[in-house]
C-alpha positions as CSV (number, residue, x, y, z in Angstrom):
1,M,58.5,26.3,-25.7
2,V,58.5,29.5,-23.6
3,S,58.0,27.5,-20.4
4,D,60.8,25.0,-21.4
5,A,63.2,27.8,-22.1
6,F,62.3,29.5,-18.9
7,A,62.7,26.2,-17.0
8,L,66.1,25.7,-18.5
9,T,67.2,29.2,-17.6
10,S,65.8,28.9,-14.1
11,A,67.6,25.6,-13.5
12,T,70.9,27.1,-14.6
13,E,70.3,30.1,-12.3
14,L,69.3,27.9,-9.4
15,I,72.6,26.0,-9.6
16,H,74.4,29.2,-9.6
17,D,72.4,30.7,-6.7
18,V,72.6,27.7,-4.3
19,A,75.4,29.3,-2.3
20,Q,74.0,32.8,-2.7
21,V,70.6,32.4,-1.0
22,P,71.0,32.9,2.8
23,L,69.5,30.2,5.0
24,G,67.4,32.8,6.7
25,V,65.8,33.8,3.4
26,S,65.0,30.2,2.5
27,L,63.4,29.7,6.0
28,L,61.3,32.9,5.5
29,F,59.9,31.6,2.3
30,M,59.4,28.1,3.8
31,A,57.3,29.8,6.5
32,L,55.3,31.5,3.8
33,L,54.6,28.2,2.1
34,V,53.5,26.6,5.3
35,A,51.2,29.5,6.0
36,M,49.6,29.1,2.6
37,I,49.0,25.4,3.2
38,L,47.4,26.2,6.6
39,C,45.2,28.8,5.0
40,L,44.1,26.3,2.4
41,A,43.3,23.8,5.1
42,L,41.1,26.4,6.8
43,E,39.5,27.6,3.6
44,E,35.9,27.3,4.8
45,K,36.6,29.0,8.1
46,L,38.3,31.9,6.3
47,H,35.3,32.2,4.0
48,A,37.7,32.6,1.0
49,K,38.1,30.8,-2.3
50,K,41.3,28.9,-2.8
51,S,42.2,31.0,-5.8
52,V,42.1,34.1,-3.7
53,I,44.2,32.6,-0.9
54,V,46.9,31.3,-3.2
55,G,46.7,34.5,-5.3
56,L,47.5,36.6,-2.3
57,F,50.5,34.4,-1.4
58,A,51.6,34.6,-5.1
59,V,51.6,38.4,-4.9
60,V,53.5,38.4,-1.6
61,S,56.0,35.7,-2.8
62,L,56.7,37.7,-6.0
63,F,57.3,40.9,-4.0
64,L,59.6,39.3,-1.5
65,G,61.4,37.4,-4.3
66,A,62.1,40.7,-6.0
67,A,63.1,42.3,-2.7
68,F,65.7,39.6,-2.0
69,D,66.8,39.6,-5.7
70,L,65.9,35.9,-6.2
71,L,63.9,36.1,-9.5
72,P,65.3,36.0,-13.0
73,F,64.2,39.3,-14.4
74,G,64.9,40.1,-18.0
75,S,64.4,38.5,-21.4
76,V,64.4,34.8,-22.3
77,M,65.6,33.3,-25.5
78,V,63.1,31.3,-27.4
79,G,63.9,29.9,-30.9
80,G,66.7,32.4,-31.3
81,H,64.4,35.3,-30.4
82,E,64.6,37.5,-27.3
83,I,61.3,37.8,-25.6
84,D,60.6,40.1,-22.6
85,L,58.0,38.6,-20.3
86,P,56.9,39.3,-16.7
87,V,58.6,36.8,-14.5
88,Y,55.3,35.3,-13.4
89,V,54.1,34.5,-16.9
90,P,56.5,31.7,-17.9
91,A,56.3,30.4,-14.3
92,I,52.8,29.1,-15.1
93,N,52.5,25.8,-16.8
94,W,50.1,27.0,-19.5
95,N,49.7,23.5,-21.0
96,V,48.1,22.3,-17.8
97,I,45.8,25.3,-17.7
98,A,44.8,24.8,-21.4
99,I,44.0,21.1,-20.8
100,I,41.8,21.9,-17.8
101,L,40.0,24.7,-19.7
102,G,39.5,22.9,-23.0
103,S,38.5,19.6,-21.4
104,S,35.9,21.4,-19.2
105,L,34.3,23.1,-22.2
106,F,34.3,19.9,-24.3
107,V,32.8,17.7,-21.6
108,D,30.2,20.3,-20.6
109,V,28.9,20.8,-24.2
110,T,29.1,17.0,-25.0
111,S,27.0,16.1,-22.0
112,R,24.2,18.3,-23.5
113,S,23.9,15.9,-26.4
114,G,22.4,13.2,-24.1
115,L,25.2,10.8,-24.9
116,F,26.2,9.9,-21.4
117,T,22.6,9.5,-20.2
118,W,21.9,7.3,-23.2
119,I,24.8,5.0,-22.2
120,A,23.7,4.9,-18.6
121,I,20.1,4.0,-19.5
122,K,21.3,1.3,-22.0
123,L,23.2,-0.4,-19.2
124,T,20.2,-0.1,-16.9
125,R,18.1,-2.0,-19.4
126,A,20.8,-4.5,-19.9
127,S,20.9,-5.3,-16.2
128,A,17.2,-6.4,-16.3
129,G,16.8,-4.7,-12.9
130,D,19.0,-7.3,-11.1
131,P,20.6,-5.3,-8.1
132,L,24.0,-7.1,-8.3
133,K,24.3,-6.7,-12.1
134,L,23.2,-3.1,-11.7
135,L,25.9,-2.4,-9.2
136,V,28.5,-4.0,-11.5
137,Y,27.3,-2.1,-14.6
138,Y,27.0,1.2,-12.7
139,G,30.4,0.7,-11.1
140,V,32.2,0.0,-14.4
141,M,30.3,2.9,-15.9
142,T,31.4,5.2,-13.1
143,V,35.1,4.2,-13.6
144,V,34.8,4.8,-17.4
145,F,33.0,8.1,-17.0
146,S,35.5,9.3,-14.4
147,A,38.3,8.4,-16.8
148,V,37.1,10.9,-19.4
149,L,34.9,13.3,-17.4
150,N,35.7,15.1,-14.2
151,N,34.6,13.3,-11.0
152,V,31.7,15.6,-10.2
153,T,30.1,15.3,-13.7
154,A,30.5,11.5,-13.6
155,M,28.9,11.3,-10.2
156,I,26.0,13.6,-11.1
157,I,25.2,11.4,-14.1
158,V,25.5,8.0,-12.5
159,G,24.3,9.1,-9.1
160,S,21.1,10.7,-10.3
161,L,20.2,7.7,-12.5
162,T,21.0,5.4,-9.6
163,G,18.4,7.1,-7.4
164,V,15.8,7.0,-10.2
165,S,16.5,3.4,-11.1
166,L,16.4,2.0,-7.5
167,K,13.2,3.9,-6.8
168,R,11.4,2.5,-9.8
169,L,12.7,-1.0,-8.9
170,G,11.5,-0.6,-5.3
171,R,15.1,-1.0,-4.0
172,D,15.4,2.4,-2.2
173,N,17.1,0.6,0.7
174,L,20.2,-0.1,-1.4
175,L,20.7,3.5,-2.5
176,L,23.2,4.4,0.2
177,G,25.4,1.4,-0.7
178,F,25.3,2.1,-4.4
179,L,26.2,5.8,-3.9
180,I,29.1,5.0,-1.6
181,V,30.5,2.4,-4.0
182,E,30.1,4.8,-6.9
183,G,31.7,7.6,-4.9
184,L,34.7,5.4,-4.3
185,L,34.9,4.4,-7.9
186,T,35.0,8.0,-9.2
187,N,38.3,8.3,-7.5
188,V,39.4,4.9,-8.9
189,G,38.5,6.0,-12.4
190,G,40.3,9.2,-11.8
191,L,43.5,7.3,-11.8
192,L,43.0,5.7,-15.2
193,T,44.0,8.3,-17.8
194,L,46.2,11.3,-18.2
195,I,43.1,13.6,-18.4
196,S,41.1,12.0,-15.6
197,S,42.1,14.5,-13.0
198,V,44.2,17.6,-12.5
199,P,47.0,15.8,-10.6
200,N,47.3,13.4,-13.5
201,I,47.5,16.2,-15.9
202,I,50.2,18.0,-13.9
203,V,52.3,14.8,-13.3
204,G,51.9,13.6,-16.9
205,T,52.7,16.9,-18.7
206,T,55.6,17.7,-16.3
207,A,57.2,14.2,-16.6
208,G,56.5,13.9,-20.4
209,I,54.3,10.8,-20.0
210,S,52.2,9.9,-23.0
211,F,48.4,9.2,-22.7
212,I,48.9,5.5,-23.7
213,R,51.8,5.0,-21.3
214,F,49.8,6.4,-18.5
215,F,46.9,4.2,-19.3
216,V,48.9,1.0,-19.6
217,V,50.7,1.6,-16.3
218,A,47.6,2.7,-14.3
219,G,45.2,0.1,-15.9
220,P,46.1,-2.9,-13.8
221,F,45.8,-1.0,-10.6
222,V,42.4,0.5,-11.6
223,L,41.2,-3.0,-12.6
224,V,42.1,-4.5,-9.2
225,A,40.7,-1.6,-7.2
226,T,37.4,-1.7,-9.2
227,V,36.9,-5.5,-8.6
228,V,37.8,-5.3,-4.9
229,T,35.5,-2.2,-4.4
230,L,32.5,-3.9,-6.1
231,W,33.1,-7.1,-4.2
232,M,33.4,-5.4,-0.8
233,G,30.5,-3.1,-1.6
234,A,28.2,-6.0,-2.5
235,R,29.1,-7.9,0.7
236,I,28.9,-4.9,3.1
237,F,25.6,-3.6,1.8
238,N,24.1,-7.0,1.1
239,I,23.5,-6.4,-2.6
240,R,22.5,-9.7,-4.1
241,R,21.1,-11.3,-7.3
242,L,17.3,-11.7,-7.7
243,A,16.4,-15.1,-6.3
244,T,13.2,-16.1,-8.1
245,P,11.9,-16.0,-11.7
246,E,8.9,-13.8,-10.5
247,E,11.3,-11.2,-9.1
248,R,13.4,-11.2,-12.3
249,E,10.3,-10.9,-14.5
250,K,8.9,-8.0,-12.4
251,S,12.2,-6.1,-12.5
252,M,12.5,-6.7,-16.3
253,R,9.1,-5.1,-16.8
254,L,10.1,-2.1,-14.7
255,V,13.4,-1.4,-16.4
256,L,11.8,-1.6,-19.8
257,G,10.0,1.6,-18.9
258,F,13.3,3.5,-19.2
259,D,13.7,5.3,-22.5
260,E,17.3,6.1,-23.5
261,R,16.0,8.7,-25.9
262,D,14.5,10.9,-23.3
263,G,17.7,13.1,-22.9
264,I,18.3,13.4,-26.6
265,E,17.0,16.7,-28.0
266,S,18.7,16.4,-31.4
267,K,19.8,13.1,-33.0
268,A,22.3,15.0,-35.2
269,F,24.0,16.6,-32.2
270,F,23.9,13.2,-30.4
271,W,25.8,11.5,-33.1
272,F,28.1,14.5,-33.5
273,G,28.9,14.3,-29.8
274,A,29.6,10.6,-30.0
275,V,31.9,11.0,-32.9
276,M,33.7,13.9,-31.3
277,L,34.2,12.1,-28.0
278,I,35.8,9.2,-29.8
279,A,37.9,11.6,-31.9
280,F,38.9,13.5,-28.8
281,I,40.1,10.4,-26.9
282,A,41.9,9.1,-30.0
283,V,43.8,12.4,-30.7
284,I,44.7,12.9,-27.0
285,A,45.9,9.3,-26.9
286,T,48.2,9.8,-29.9
287,A,49.1,13.4,-29.3
288,S,52.7,12.5,-28.6
289,V,53.3,10.9,-32.0
290,L,51.0,12.9,-34.4
291,P,52.9,15.4,-36.6
292,L,52.4,19.0,-35.6
293,I,50.1,18.0,-32.7
294,R,53.0,16.7,-30.7
295,D,54.7,20.1,-30.9
296,L,51.5,22.0,-30.0
297,G,50.7,19.7,-27.1
298,M,47.6,18.3,-25.4
299,G,46.5,21.7,-24.3
300,Y,46.0,22.7,-27.9
301,V,44.0,19.5,-28.5
302,A,41.7,20.2,-25.6
303,I,41.1,23.8,-26.5
304,T,40.5,22.8,-30.2
305,F,37.9,20.2,-29.4
306,G,36.3,22.6,-26.8
307,V,35.9,25.3,-29.5
308,I,34.6,22.9,-32.1
309,M,31.8,21.7,-29.7
310,L,31.0,25.3,-28.8
311,L,30.0,25.9,-32.4
312,R,26.8,24.0,-31.7
313,F,25.9,26.7,-29.1
314,K,27.8,29.6,-30.7
315,A,25.0,32.1,-29.9
316,V,24.9,31.3,-26.2
317,A,28.6,30.2,-25.7
318,D,28.9,32.6,-22.8
319,K,26.7,30.3,-20.7
320,F,29.3,27.6,-20.9
321,Y,32.0,30.1,-20.0
322,Q,30.1,30.9,-16.8
323,A,30.1,27.1,-16.0
324,I,33.9,26.9,-16.1
325,D,35.5,26.4,-12.7
326,W,37.5,29.7,-12.8
327,D,38.4,29.3,-9.2
328,L,40.3,26.1,-10.0
329,L,42.1,27.7,-12.9
330,G,43.0,30.7,-10.8
331,F,44.2,28.4,-8.0
332,F,46.6,26.5,-10.2
333,A,47.9,29.5,-12.1
334,A,48.8,31.2,-8.7
335,L,50.1,27.9,-7.3
336,F,52.6,27.6,-10.2
337,V,53.8,31.1,-9.5
338,V,54.3,30.4,-5.7
339,I,56.1,27.1,-6.4
340,N,58.4,28.9,-8.9
341,V,59.4,31.5,-6.3
342,M,59.9,28.8,-3.7
343,E,62.3,27.1,-6.1
344,H,64.4,30.2,-6.5
345,A,64.4,30.6,-2.7
346,L,65.7,27.0,-2.5
347,V,62.8,26.0,-0.3
348,L,62.2,22.9,-2.4
């Protein structure tokens, strides 16, 4: 609500200030924005994290914004109450930050249950070791995992199992093809849901798109892209079905050596993780219509489920905090501040 009130106030002030911001000032801030983009492009050469780069430009932007009297200092009215906040606090979309933070915690803890590895090995056994079936199953699994996990986590799970599976099956020559197809499909799966990737979260929350609406619109595109990617990957890397009964029997014996229970340390936590994952997706999908939840937002849902999962490791929760991508969170918080200043400078 604070962000909405601030946005409404900012929009009103922008309309009022259109004729009051000199062109030279807008050009100065435009140069600042271009410089930030160039520095991000040269991140590796500068030996600096993107959060530090954008954080520096946020500090400079705020200082210049204050110097040129562009920023709306003072109190904002929220629910009939006057709240005094630093100008950069309401500039940040805290719902986006909460979704990224909560989802990261939830996925990291849930993956410790062995649930995702269990699913992957089940599909491996179902393929009977047939390379083409394995490609299709792993491809679909990559898309699904990328839709609910972040791309890196999905690729680590699927990619590591791919390497082990193909080695056991004596099909090491197909590994590069499998990994390239899976790498492409992590991006395809990242288009599927509102929580698949950070751009989806930003676009969806800013535009007020519900989880279901996002899925329904993106689904057909993801389906077509998945089918085409699998078809082209199979052709380009010559991944074919097993030709003879002897080959199929041998492969079947090999995949039966996989045990889906290997990654499960606690059956109780495994089933708890499975139930919580289903509940998380269900609540996120219906967050726009659930009483109270629709007012609290998806950020609240993500944080809540993250905290619930942390109860399993409450004594060592700090280890999961260390695994959070704080650079990403810092980057987006600072980026929101920079963009807000650019809006007041009429750069955008």
